[in-house]
Every structure is written in structure tokens, then in C-alpha cells.
C-alpha positions in Angstrom: 87.4 124.7 110.0 89.7 126.6 112.4 87.7 125.3 115.3 88.3 121.8 114.1 92.1 122.5 113.7 92.2 124.1 117.2 90.6 120.9 118.6 93.1 118.7 116.8 96.0 120.9 118.0 94.8 120.6 121.6 94.4 116.8 121.3 97.9 116.5 119.8 99.5 118.6 122.5 97.7 116.6 125.3 98.4 113.2 123.8 102.0 113.6 122.5 103.2 116.0 125.2 107.0 116.6 125.0 107.4 114.6 121.8 106.0 117.7 120.0 108.9 119.9 118.7 106.6 122.3 117.0 102.9 122.5 116.1 102.0 125.2 113.6 98.7 126.2 112.1 99.3 128.1 108.9 97.1 128.6 105.9 94.4 126.3 107.3 96.8 123.4 107.7 98.3 121.9 110.8 102.0 120.9 110.8 103.5 118.7 113.5 107.2 118.5 113.8 108.8 115.7 115.8 112.4 114.5 116.6 113.8 111.6 114.5 114.0 109.4 117.7 110.3 109.9 118.3 109.1 109.6 114.7 108.0 105.9 114.7 106.4 106.1 118.1 104.5 109.3 117.2 103.3 107.7 113.9 102.0 104.7 115.8 100.2 106.9 118.3 98.7 109.0 115.6 97.2 105.9 114.0 96.2 104.0 117.1 95.0 106.6 119.6 91.2 106.7 119.9 91.1 110.5 119.9 93.3 110.9 116.8 92.7 107.9 114.4 94.9 108.9 111.5 94.1 105.8 109.5 95.6 106.9 106.2 98.9 108.1 105.0 98.2 110.1 101.8 101.7 111.1 100.8 105.3 111.0 102.0 108.2 113.0 100.4 111.7 114.1 101.1 112.7 117.7 101.3 116.2 119.3 100.9 116.5 122.6 102.9 120.0 123.4 101.8 119.0 126.5 99.8 115.9 127.3 101.9 115.6 131.0 102.7 118.1 132.0 100.0 120.7 129.8 101.7 120.4 131.5 105.1 118.8 128.4 106.7 121.1 126.8 109.3 119.1 123.8 110.5 119.2 120.1 109.4 119.3 119.7 105.6 116.9 116.8 105.0 113.4 116.3 106.2 110.6 113.8 105.5 107.1 115.1 105.3 104.0 113.0 105.5 100.4 113.9 105.0 97.9 112.0 107.1 94.1 111.8 107.1 91.6 110.6 109.7 88.5 109.6 107.9 86.5 109.0 111.1 87.5 112.3 112.6 87.7 114.3 109.4 91.1 115.6 110.2 94.3 116.2 108.1 97.8 116.6 109.5 101.2 117.2 108.1 103.9 115.3 110.0 107.5 116.5 109.6 110.7 114.9 110.8 114.3 116.1 110.2 117.2 113.7 109.7 119.8 114.3 112.3 122.9 113.6 110.1 123.2 115.6 106.8 125.9 113.2 105.5 123.8 110.1 106.1 120.2 111.1 106.4 118.2 108.4 108.2 114.8 108.2 109.8 112.6 105.3 110.8 110.4 103.6 108.2 106.6 104.0 108.9 105.7 101.3 106.4 104.8 99.0 109.4 102.3 101.7 110.5 100.9 102.6 107.1 101.4 100.2 104.2 101.0 103.0 101.7 104.4 104.5 102.8 106.3 101.7 101.0 106.7 103.2 97.6 106.7 106.8 98.9 109.8 105.9 101.1 111.5 104.2 98.1 110.9 107.4 96.1 112.3 109.6 98.8 115.3 107.3 99.1 115.8 107.4 95.3 115.4 111.1 94.8 117.0 112.5 98.1 119.1 109.6 99.5 117.1 109.5 102.8 117.6 106.0 104.4 114.5 104.6 106.0 115.6 102.3 108.8 113.5 99.2 109.0 112.2 99.4 105.4 112.1 95.8 104.0 112.8 96.7 100.3 114.6 100.0 100.1 115.9 100.2 96.5 115.6 102.7 93.7 112.1 103.1 92.1 112.4 105.9 89.6 116.0 106.0 88.4 117.9 103.4 86.5 119.8 100.6 88.3 123.2 102.1 87.7 122.2 105.6 88.5 124.7 107.5 90.6 123.5 110.2 93.0 120.1 111.5 94.0 118.5 113.9 91.5 116.3 116.0 93.7 119.1 117.1 96.0 119.9 120.8 95.5 123.6 120.1 94.7 122.8 117.6 91.9 123.7 119.1 88.5 120.7 119.9 86.3 122.2 118.1 83.4 123.2 115.0 85.5 126.5 113.1 85.4 125.9 110.6 82.6 123.6 110.3 79.6 122.3 107.1 78.0 121.4 106.5 74.4 120.7 103.5 72.2 123.6 102.6 70.0 122.5 100.9 66.8 125.9 99.4 66.0 126.2 97.8 69.5 122.5 97.1 69.6 122.2 98.1 73.2 121.9 101.1 75.5 125.2 102.7 76.3 126.2 105.2 79.0 128.5 108.0 78.4 129.6 111.3 80.0 127.2 114.2 79.5 127.8 116.0 76.2 125.5 119.0 77.0 127.5 122.1 77.5 126.1 124.5 80.1 125.0 127.7 78.6 122.9 130.7 79.5 119.9 131.2 77.4 118.7 134.8 77.3 115.6 135.4 75.1 116.0 138.0 72.5 113.0 140.2 72.0 112.6 141.7 68.5 109.7 144.0 68.0 108.6 145.4 64.8 108.1 149.1 64.3 104.9 150.4 65.9 104.4 147.0 67.7 101.3 147.2 69.8 100.5 150.7 68.6 103.7 152.2 70.1 
């Protein structure tokens, strides 16, 4: 397996050249990091080049690095990570790109390269607020239409901002401020005498 990954790493280095920001082989998986400006071009090359042939995008997700490394991380906050597979070459690759602007995270859409990226990009937009430039239908997919914020961001409150419930008198769903009070739950352990033979 490692020989196969070494071959793939050599091919990626030779074909992509300076577009490779980093190429890491860790735990039997190869991770290619590229700049946001090169992302779409690299994705197209990974699919179309005869020596690579990554025909399938298996997964695409957003990542928020704001609390990575116990908050000591100082790089870009948002990344998009894709998992690719080449059926003909029997290769797998993780493709990572960081958004250059933390206030308005934006990367190119790879939906024109792999159709399967469509709903994955919508999910990353909905959960993390990453904008996919060139996506033809970028709208929420998991949260409600009136939802405010992006729930997978590290700074989003665990209890959320609003709650919804069905009101029988109004015969409709109503939104109201969250009524859950934050509290710390510490489990109490009560042991009987001679518990466990002690």
C-alpha cells in the first residue's frame, strides 16, 4: 500500500508542480493541500490527467480550525476537504483548500468537475458558511429557511439562537428566543456501602 501511495505522491508532485502547497502521507492516507486560487484547476487536472484519473468525489466537507490545537493555531480559519477516488488506478486522495478570508470564506465550486459535489457544497455552505463561487444553486439544505447563522462553526452557541415549537392555539409553528438556561451538569456518584466489595 505504501508503495502505491509513494507512486501517487511522485505523480502528483510531477504533474501539479508548484501548485502543491503540501503533500503529506500520514496514517496510510495522502493529503494534498492547494491554494484557493489553484483549487478548481487542480481539481480538473486530478480528474482529467491520464496518470491520475480521479473520477469520483466521495465526500466534501467544511472544517473550522478556530479552536484547533487548543486555540494555538494561527492559520486560515476555514477549509474545504474533499475525498477523491480513482477507480481505474485504485488510488484515494484527500484534497484540502483553505479559504483566504475568514470573514467571507469563499472557494471555487467543483460541481462542474464532479456532479456529486453539489449537495456536499450546499451542506458546507449551510453548516459553515463557506461560499462556493460558481455553484448554480447555493442555498441551505439542512437548516430551516429562516435559520440565522451556521451551526457547525465553533463560535455558534450550542443551544442556538431561537427555538421553534408548534403552537396549538395559533395552529402553526412559532419561533421564539431560546428558553434553555445554560447550566453545568456534574454527575453525582452515590455508592452503597461495600460497593464492589470495597
